[in-house]
N, C-alpha and C positions, 0 to 999 in steps of 0.2 A: 407704443414708444416708451422707452426707459428713460426716466428723469433722474437727475441728482436730487439730493434732499433739498439743496437750495433753489434748484429750478422749479421743483414741485411746490414748495411753499410760495414762491413767487406767483406761480400760475394760479393756485388757490386763492391767494389775495386778490389777483386781477378779477376773478370770478365774483367773489362775494363783495367787492367794492364797487362793481359795475351794475349788479343786479340785486335788488333787495330780496327777491324771492330766493335766491341762490344763498343769501346769507341765512335766511330762515331754514332752508335745508340743510345748511352747514350745522346750524345750532340743533336741529332736530336728529342729525346723525351723531351728536355728541362731540363735535369738533370744538376744541378749546385751546388755551394758551400752551398746554403741554405738547400739542402737535407742531408747534412752530419752535425749533430748537437749533437751527443752523446758525453758527457763529463763524463770521469771517476770520481769516487768518490774521494774527496780532490784534484781535478785538476780544473784549470780554463779555459783550452782550450781543444778543440776537436782535437784529434791526427788523427782521420779519415778525418776530414776536411783539416788538414795540409798535409796529404799524397795525398789527392784527388787534392789539389791545385798544389802540386809539379808535379803529373802525368799529370794534364791537361796543365800547363804552358810548360812543356818539349814537350808534344804531339804537341802543337800549334807552339812552336818555332822551332822544329825540322822538321816539315812536316809530322807528323805522326809517330813518333817513340815511343817505350814504354820505361818507366823507368827501370833503373837497381839500385842495391844497390850503385854502383859507383856514378850514377847520383843524388841519394838521398843525399848521403854524401856531394857531391860537392855543391849541392843546400843549404843544412843546414850550411855548412861552410861559404858559400858566405854571408849569413846573421847573422853570428857570433851566431848561435843557442847555448844556453847553453848545456852543456855536458849531463845534466840529461834528458832534452827534446829531444836531439838527440838520446840518448839511447832508450828512449820511442818508437820513430818513427821507429828506426831500428828493434826493437822487434817486432812491429806490422807488418813491412814489412815481416819478417821471417815467422809470422804466416800466412800471406796472400800467400806467396810462397809455403806453404805446402798444400793449398786447390786445389783440383780437380775440373775442371770446365766442365759444359756441356752447350754449347752455346744456345741449345734449351730452356734452362731455364731462360734465361736472361730476356726474355720479361716480365715474371711475377714477377720477382725480381724488375725490374725497375717500374713496375706498382704499386707494394706494397710500393716502396720508395716514389713515388709520392702521393700515398694514405695517408701515414703517415703524409707527409707535409700538405695536405689538412685538416687533423684532427687538426693539430697544428694551421693552420689559422683559423680554425672554433672556437676553443677554445679561441684564441686571439681576434677574432671578438665579442664573447660573453662578454668576460672580458671588452673590450674597450667600448662596447655599455653600460654596466652597469655604468661605470665610467662617460662617456660622458652624459648619461641620467640625473644623479644626478647633474652635474656641468653645462651643457650647454643646456639641454632641448631636446625636441623630434625631432625637425628638424635635428640637427646636429647628434643625434643618429641614424636617418634614413639613413643620408649619410654614417656613420660608417658602418652600415649594408650593404648598397649597395656597397661600396667599398670592403668590406670583401667578399661578394658573388661573385664580379667580379673577385677577386684574386682566389678564390676557383674554380670557373668555369674554369677559364684559366689554373690552375693547373691540373684539371681533364680532360680538353679537350684534344682530341688526334689531334687537328689541328696542323700542323707543326711536328708531331711526327710519320711521315710515316716511313715505313721500307725503308731501302736503297736498299734491294735486297730480292728477295724470289724465290724459284723454285716451278713452278706450280705443279709439280709432288709431291711435299711434302707441298701442301698449304691448306690441309683440315682443320687443327686446326685454321690457320690463317683466312680462310674465316668464320668459324663458330664464332670465336671470335668477329671479325669486324661486322659481320652481327647482332649478338646478342647485341653488344654494341648500334648499330643504332636502333634496334628493341626496346630496353629496355630504352634508354635514347635518344630519337630522338631529343631533345632540344639541345643536345651538338654538334650535326652535321648539324643541319638546319641553313641555313645562314639567311640573312636579306631580307625579301620580299620588292618589289617596290610598291605593291599595284595594280598591272595590272595583273589579274588573268591569262590571256593567256600567259604572261612570267613566273610568279611565279609558275604555275603548271608545267612548262617544265624545270625548273632549281631546283638546291638545295637552291636557294636564293643566295644573294651576300655573299661569304665566305671570311674569312681573307686572305690577300695576293692577291686578285683579283683586276683587273681594269675593270670597266664598262663604256662604252663610249656610249652617245646618240649623234647622228649625225643628223644635220638639217642645211638648209640654214640660212642666216641672217634674224633674226626675225621670226625664224620657230618654235619656241617652246622649245628650248634647256633648257632655265631657268625654264620654266613651269614644264617640266618633272623631272628636278633635284630637284626642290623644293617639288613636289608632293611625289616623292620617299623619300626624307629625312623626310617630316613630318609624312608620313606613318610609317617610321622606328622608329620614336620617339613616336608617338601617340599610334600605334598598336603593335609594336614590343619591346616597352620600352627600346630603344637604345639611347645611348648617341651620339650627333651629333656635329661635327665641320663643319660649312658651310663657306667656303671661297667664299665671293662675291667681285669681282674686278671691278664692274661697276656700283653699286648701293650704296647710303648712307645708314646709319643705319635707318633713318626715313622710307625711302621707303622699305627696307627690312621688317621692323616690319609691315608696312601697308600691304604689299603682304602675309606676313605670317598670320596675323590676318584674312585678307580676305579669304584666302584658307582654314585655320584650322577651322574658326567659320562661314563660309559661309555668309559673310557680303560683299555686293558689293563693289568692289575696288574703284569705282568712288565716292561713297558716303563717304568712309574713306578719300580719297585724297582730297575731296572738303570740308572736316570737316562739312558735313551735317547731322551728326548724331543727333537724338532727345535724349532727357534725358534718356529714358529707354533703348535704344540702346547703349548709352555710358556705362551706369551702367552695362549692361550685358556683355560687353567686359572686364571691369574692374574686374568683378567677375570670368569671365573665365581665365583670365591671373592670377588671384590670385590662382586658383586652380592648376596652373602649379608649385607652390613652392614645393619643396621637391621632385619633380619627376625627371627623368633622363634629364640632360641639353640638350638644343639646342643652342649652342654657335654660333652666327654670328661673323665673322670678315670681316670688309669691308675695309681693308687696300688697297688703290688704288695707294700709294706712292711706295710700295715695293712688288709688285705681284710676288715674286720670290719663287722657291722651298725652299730656305734657310729660308725664312720667315715662310712658312708654317710649316716646320720641327720644328722651334723654338716655334710656337704656340702649337703644339702637345705636346712638351716637358713641356711647362708651364702648360697645362691642366693636364698632368700626375702628376705633383707636387702639383696641387691645387683642381682640381675636379675629377680627375681620368681620365684614358685613354679613348679617344672617341672610340665608337664602328663602326663609319662610318665617313669617310671623304668626303665631298663633295666640288669640286672645280669648281666654275662657272666663265670661263671655260678656256680651254687650251689656246685659242687664246688671252686671256687677260693676260696671264703670260709673264713674261720676265725672262731673264736669265743673272746672273751676269758674268762679264769677258768674254762676248761673242766676238767671233772673228769679227774684223771689216768687214762689207759687208755680214754678215751672213744673209741668206734668211729667211724668215718666217717659212718655213717648217723645216730648220735646227734648229731654235730656239725652235719650238714646239717640235721637236723630242728630244731635250735635256730635255725639260720640262717634257715630258712624261716619259722618263727614270727615272728622279728624283722621280716622283710620284710612279713609279713602285718600286724603291728602298724603299720609305717610306712605301708602303703596305706590303712589305716583312719584313722591319725592325720592324714595329709596329704591325704586324700580324693583320691588319685591311683591309676591302675592301675600295676602293676608287672609287667614282662615279664622272665622269666628262663628258664633252661634247666638240665636235669638229664641227666647221662650215664646212658645204659642200660648196665648192668654186664654182663660177659661171662657171669656166672652165669645172668642171665635169658635171654640169648640161647641158652645151652647147654641150659637147660631147655626152651625152645622146640623146639631141635633133637631132643632126647630124646624129647619127647612125639609129634613127627611120625614118628620112628623106630619108636615103639611103637604107631603107628596110632591115637594119641589126639590130639585137636584142642587146640592152644593157640595163639590167634591173636596176631599180632604185638602188638596193643594190650594183650592180657592180659600178655604177657611184659614189656612197657614198664612196665606199672603195678605189676608185682610187687615193685619194690624200694623204694618209698617211701610208706608208709601215711600218715605226717604230711603229706606233700606232697599226696597224693590228698584228704586231708580238707579241707585249707585252700585249695586252689587252685579257681578258678572253671572254667578250661579247662586241660586237659592234652592235648596233640597230639604223637603220636609220628612221628618221621621215619624213613622206612626207605629209605635211599639205596642206589643202584647206580651206581657210577661207570662201570663197564664198559658198561653199556647207556644211560648218560646220562640217567637219571630219579631221582626221589625220590618216594616215595608217603607221603602224609600220611594218618595214621590217627587218628580221634577216640578218645581214652582216657578223658577225662571231660569232658562238656559239660554244664553245670548247666541251661542253659535253651535248648539247641539241639543239633542233631546234623547230621553230614553223612557221606555215604559216602565211603570211603577214595578218594582221587584222586592222580594224579601231577602233578608239576611237573618242569621242566627246570631244573637247576642249571648256569648257564653259568660254567665255571671261569675264564674270562678276566677277568670282572668281579666274580666271586663274587655273582652275581645270580640271583635266583629269578624264572624266566620262566614265565607261564602258558601252557597249551596249549589248543588248540581242543578241542571235544568229541570230534571224530573221533580225534584224536591221544590224547585221555584214553582212549577206548574201546580203541584199539589197544595202548597200554602195559599197561592193566589185563588185556587178554587174554594178552599175553606174561608178565605177572606172575602170573596164574592158573595158566599152563603151568608155570612155574618153581616153583610151590607143588605141582605134581603133579596139577593138574586137566587131564587130557588132552582133555577135551571143549571146553575153551576154545580159541577160534581168533582170532588176530590179523585185524583188518579192514583196516587201512590202516597201512603202515609210514612213520613220519615221516622226512623226508629226513635228519635228523641222526643217526638210530639206526643202528649198524653191523649188518651182516649176522651173525646169530648162528644157528648149527645148533641144532635143537630138543634134542638130547641135552646141549647144554652150558647150557641154561636153568635151571640150579639156582639157588636163592636164594643170594647171596653168603655169608650168615652160616651156611649148613649145610655143615659139614664132614663129609664121608661117612667119614672115618677115626674110629677110636675114641680119637685122641689129643687133644692140645691143640687148642682152638679157634683157627682163624686168621681174621683179619678184614682182609686187605689191600684187598679191594674196597670197604670201607666208606668210604675216604678220598676227600674231594671236593677235596683240594688247598687 
């Protein structure tokens, strides 16, 4: 049935003021004051909006109670509401009270209300685009369009709009509706890919509200993977990126970005050894970035706190639009304000990850970060092997951060081997997916993660198994880039056969 905007708003009010569960569902679906906009002829204000505000304020203040006529009158008197307006609101309330509701219909009503707002946003975007185009030119008009589309997509998306409860014996319609949404509009439910197909094919991508953590030892490729993921999201997924770097200055961040994105050797850039044509090429490529989704670096090393990150997100929302992805390089570089005296590193990092988790939920965006695998974890792994006990690399990686393991959606450990030219990815925590350990090549010239063929992956994992002591495993094909290695030299780089201090020289990726 097709309802007018006025009737639709009144119906939704009837449902959420008679059933507290439906008010919860409305809030979960993101329904707010902006969805109530009907203004009667010769009136200046929306009475449906006023009644929704009263209902919402009382619901939140009372811990989930529903309004009554007494509550409405008390609320209106509190703000010295003129008698004429008070009378209008109470008449509307009587009309709402006379409506019979069927909770099974609420889903479609709420969906229609959000759809109407999306149409208003679309019309506003078109109008603003015409105005901006005539006054400020094409670049600013494109930004108006992008911002408008972001708002519409957020409004139409069902992220964060999940049902609070459902009965599996009565879930036929629920399944059909949700399945068809994903079938017909997959772009609304697909997350952000990281650019590594063995991971992307097993997940839905990085979704809003998720924490994704890459784990590696010192100089083990954490920043490399974070940057590769961020650039892929920006270039191939057209996502807006906020990249927090707490250990590199602006110039080095730019060099690293240019090297990876445009495949220009980092050392040539660092040594200012570009010839004229190469310099011109970079300038042209950077100019092509104008008007596209932003990639914002923040290199604040004086205040690497969750509070600062939160302030930067709010600044971007006000100026360039909300980022689609937050990258924090990395947890170990963060500090916590007002930390207790004598707090240990793991306690500080636990507080930091909790705040990142809150930001992921608050702003409805995925957060990618990294955690350093400590020497103790690697040493424990070595000792277990020496005692003929099994401790896998992913178990060793997970041993140092219980809060992190609890809050993150995905945790992926990186086991690099510079000498042999590969890095093995291990699943540590995969909430809704899984993959078998697999290798990639880390290209040191560009700090770029390069995928390998199936045959090359099999070959490397054979060598990797031998280095772990599995003498039955045999390499199949030797990739051309891999150096010749004698079998007796194929020990894992982190296994120091002495009883002394652990050495990690071969972990460095450059």
